[in-house]
C-alpha positions in Angstrom: 74.4 93.5 -78.8 71.1 95.3 -79.4 71.2 98.9 -80.5 69.0 101.2 -78.5 67.1 104.1 -80.1 67.1 107.2 -78.1 64.0 109.5 -78.1 66.1 112.3 -76.6 66.9 115.1 -79.0 69.8 117.5 -78.6 70.4 120.8 -80.3 73.9 121.6 -81.6 74.9 125.2 -82.5 78.0 126.3 -84.2 79.5 129.1 -82.1 83.0 129.3 -83.5 84.3 129.1 -87.0 86.3 126.0 -88.1 88.7 128.1 -90.1 92.2 127.5 -88.9 91.4 124.0 -87.6 92.2 120.7 -89.2 90.3 119.4 -92.2 89.2 116.5 -90.1 87.5 118.9 -87.6 85.9 120.9 -90.5 84.5 117.6 -91.9 83.1 116.7 -88.5 81.3 120.0 -88.3 79.9 119.5 -91.8 78.8 115.9 -90.9 76.9 117.3 -88.0 75.0 119.4 -90.6 76.4 122.8 -89.6 77.3 125.2 -92.4 77.3 128.7 -90.9 77.9 130.4 -87.5 74.9 130.5 -85.3 73.2 127.7 -87.1 71.4 125.1 -84.9 70.6 121.6 -85.9 68.8 118.8 -84.0 70.1 115.2 -83.7 69.1 112.1 -81.8 71.2 111.7 -78.7 73.3 108.7 -79.8 76.9 107.7 -78.9 78.0 108.4 -82.5 76.7 112.0 -82.4 78.1 112.5 -78.9 81.5 111.3 -80.1 81.4 113.8 -83.0 80.4 116.6 -80.6 83.3 115.7 -78.3 85.8 116.1 -81.2 84.6 119.6 -81.9 83.4 120.7 -78.5 85.5 123.9 -78.7 83.5 124.9 -81.8 79.9 124.0 -80.8 77.4 124.4 -78.0 74.9 121.7 -77.0 71.5 122.1 -75.5 69.5 119.1 -74.4 
């Protein structure tokens, strides 16, 4: 199975603190590169990144 590279870039912004949520969710937020509230990072639109966003969708906001 060939892996496709996506040219599409998405912006992920941390809009709610991960305090009070599981360590797993905190680690997912960190793995996305988010450290503080309001911070925005850019990622390639891949299934892996989309899966991470789905797991913490209540904490982040996505712009395409």
